[in-house]
C-alpha angles and dihedrals in degrees: 000000000000124000130203089214110027135060123231090258091051092052090048090051091049091052091049096049089040090058090052091053094039113024121174117268135176094292110015129063122234121257092258095042091056090054094236090157089079090068097049097095090059090050095053101032092108099044118116112259091245091058091049090051091051092047089052090055097045096043092045088056089049089056089066099040122100115254089242090061092048090051090050090049093052090048091049092048091051092049094050093075096097099035128097131219140066099292096048089047091053091046091052091051092049090047093051094046095047093044090051093055097038100043092038091057094040096051096038091106091242135098139200123272093257096053117093103174131088120291118245090255090055091047094052092041097240119153131177114217114193115208117192123206 
């Protein structure tokens, strides 16, 4: 998969951290298995260039980190919600930004070209019905 915004290492890092947030279980596919990475350009198309550059750096670093460290980082980000200070604030911002991209792609109702199973929305039986006035 090629991205207009992210390097190959960045996409690999996004898949790795995405699988920590959304691993496969009995019913649902993992973030990487679903092929969510193919929707990422649509998710970040309106981000300021500076934010895209910073995401490229952070996610590229994630591509080289052991999964144990990524799991620890996610746990630490989730436990920073009730703490004060500069570091907990940065962790909350990182948590919110990553969750927005990862969960937005995962629950978009779409899948990557290589995935042939049901999407998470189909599995949980969720449907959006748009009613126009």
